[in-house]
N, C-alpha and C positions, 0 to 999 in steps of 0.2 A: 669881511671878517679878517681881523689881523691877530697875529699871535707872535709872541716874542720867542726867538730861538735862543739857544744856549749862548750865543756870541753877543747878545745884546742888540741884535738888529731885529727889525720887524720884517715879517714876510707876509705877503698877501696870498692866501690860498684860494681865493674866489676868482673865477674866470667868468667873464660875461657870456661866453659862448656855451659853457657847460650848464645844463639845467641844474637846479638846486637839488632835485631828487633823481639820482642815477640808480637804475636797477642793477643790483649786484648779483652775481652768480656765486653762490656759496659752494666751495669745492670740498670742504670738510664739514663734518658734523653728522648728526644722526640721520638726516634725510638722505645723504649720499651713500650710506652703507647698504650693502645687499642684506637681505634678510638672513639671519643665522641659519646654518644647516642643522638639520635634526641630528642629534648625536646617534652614533651607531649603537644598535642594541647588541649585546653579546650573542644572543641567539642567531641573529642575522650573520654575524661574522663566523660563527661555528658552522652554520649551514653552508656558507660560501666556501670555507676551507674544506669541508667534507666533500662538497661537489667537485672541487678542484682535484682533490686526492683521488676520487673515484674516476674522473676523466683520465688522469695519468695512469692509474692502475689498469684501466680497460685498454688504453693504448699500449702499455707494456705487455699485457697479456696477449693481445692480438698479434703484435710484432713477434713476441716470443713463440707463439703457436706456429706462425709461418716459418720462422727460422728453425724451430725444432723439427718441423715436418721435412724441410729441405735437408737438414743434417741427417735425419733418420733415413730418408730415401737414399741419400748418397752412401751412408754406411751399409744399408741393405744391399745396394748394388755392388759395392766393394767386397762385401762378405760373400755374395753370390759368385762374383768373379773368382775370388780365391778358392772357394769350394769347388767350383766347376773346373778350374785349372787342375786342382788336385785330383779330382775324379777322372778327368780326361787323361792325365799322365799316368796315373797309377792303376786305373781300372779299365778304361776304354782302349787306350792305345795298345796295350799288349794283346787285346782281342781282335784287332784289325788284321785281316788277312789280304793277300793279293786277290783272292777270289771275290772278296767283298768289293774291292776297288774296281775290278773288271766287270762286276755285275752278275756273278754266278748266283743263280737262284738259291742253291743249297747253302752257300756261304751267307747270303743275305738273310735267309730264314734262321740260321743258327745265330747270327749276330743279333737279330731282332729278339729272339728268345732271351739271349744273354742281357740285352739292354733292358728289357721289360722286367726281368727278375732282379738284376744287380744294380741298375742305375736309376731308373725312373722311380720317383717317390713324390710325396706331397710338396716338396720344395724344389725338385728338379722335374719339370713337366715336359720338356721338349729336348730331343737329341737330334742333331743334324751333323752329317759329315760332308764336307765340301772339298772339291778339288780346287786347285789354284785358278782354274778357268771359270769357277763359279757354278759348276755342276754339282748337284746334290747326289752323292752316291749312297747315302743312307739317311733315312728320317723315320722316326717312330710314327709319322703321318705318311703312310704309303703313297698318297697322291703326289707328294713332293719329289719322290725319288726319280731321278733322271732329268728334272727341270733345271734350267740354268738361269741364274739371276746375276745381274751386274754386282760386282763387289765394290764396296766403298774403300776409301783409303785406309780406314782403321781395320777393315776385314783383311785387306792385302797385307798390312803390317803384321797382323796376327798370324798369317800363313807363312810369311817369309822369316819372321824372327820369333822370339819367344815373348809375344805380347798377348795379353788377354784383353778382349773387348767385351764389355758387359753394358747392357742398357735395359731400361724398362720398355717392353714392347707389347704390342697387341697380338695376342696369340691367335686371333681370328684372321689376321691378314697373312698373306702368303709369306 
């Protein structure tokens, strides 16, 4: 097969080694396309958006609940420390006598009556007076009087300076 090109020469496009029918691979056209995706239905989109919003709201609510609890607990302890410090300085300290510190039974009984009438209530449930050596000279729990416990660094700081140490504790443990 010969064909004239634009320059007036003839070109031969047939080769003896190439078969007359070459299988061609079509790269474009309708057969090469992927099937079209189904269009999104508005109902499906709304449901997915609502589900995403609910997941975010639940996550924020859970995180907020944990954070609120920690803040509330810290505020309660801080408030209890302030109230206890005020009661200790204004009410309890003036009632402490040398007889109480030395273990005089009459002074101990008088101080115990005072504490039970004037100090203990629904928000202040335990009173203990300690020496710097860790010996309890008074407690509203009589079994503790006279016992010695090791003092932690915060306890020693509260005894040597004007520091208040407050924490949530288990009232059942010694």
